[in-house]
C-alpha positions in Angstrom: 175.5 107.6 169.7 176.1 105.6 172.8 178.9 106.1 175.0 181.9 103.5 173.5 185.7 103.5 175.3 188.4 101.5 174.1 187.6 99.0 175.4 184.3 97.9 173.6 187.1 98.7 170.0 188.5 95.6 171.0 185.9 94.1 171.9 183.8 94.8 168.3 187.2 94.2 166.6 187.9 90.5 168.4 184.0 89.8 167.2 184.9 91.1 163.9 181.9 93.5 163.5 183.3 96.0 161.8 179.9 98.4 161.4 180.0 98.5 165.5 183.8 99.1 165.6 182.8 101.9 163.1 180.7 103.0 165.2 182.4 103.7 168.7 185.8 104.6 167.1 183.6 107.9 165.6 182.3 108.1 169.1 186.0 107.3 170.9 187.5 110.3 169.0 184.4 112.7 168.8 184.6 112.7 173.1 188.1 113.4 172.8 188.5 115.8 170.1 185.4 118.2 171.8 188.0 117.2 175.1 190.6 118.9 173.7 189.4 121.1 171.8 187.4 122.8 175.3 190.9 122.5 176.9 192.7 125.4 174.6 189.6 127.4 174.6 189.9 128.0 178.6 193.4 128.3 177.6 192.8 130.9 175.0 190.4 132.5 176.7 192.9 132.7 180.1 195.7 134.1 177.9 192.9 136.3 176.5 192.2 138.2 180.0 195.6 137.8 181.0 196.5 140.2 177.8 193.3 142.8 178.5 194.7 143.0 182.2 198.2 143.5 181.2 196.8 146.5 178.7 195.2 147.5 182.1 198.2 148.4 183.5 200.5 150.5 181.1 200.1 153.9 181.8 201.6 156.2 179.1 202.4 159.6 180.1 202.5 162.4 177.2 204.8 165.4 177.2 202.9 168.6 176.8 205.4 170.5 176.0 206.7 168.4 172.8 203.3 168.2 171.5 204.0 172.5 171.0 206.9 172.0 169.5 207.1 172.5 166.5 208.8 170.2 164.8 213.3 170.7 163.5 213.8 170.4 160.3 216.8 170.2 158.5 218.1 174.0 156.9 218.6 171.6 153.6 215.5 170.6 154.0 214.8 174.5 154.1 216.8 175.6 151.1 214.4 173.3 149.5 211.5 174.2 150.5 212.8 178.3 149.3 213.4 177.7 145.8 210.6 175.3 145.7 
């Protein structure tokens, strides 16, 4: 497909060449959409890379005592368990 620009669109419209106009229009739109998609892909890739870097920086400290302790049970729950 030949490279077209907006000037070609206007020329084909003025010369009343609908087939050439259609080809030029499709070429121009394809180029614009392709450029917009490429730009969006770059933005998304940067967001993903920045998000991955942020996740790596997260430090989680776990208190061993909390893991060793049994969960607290209300006295009402204990009575229900003993009655069952």
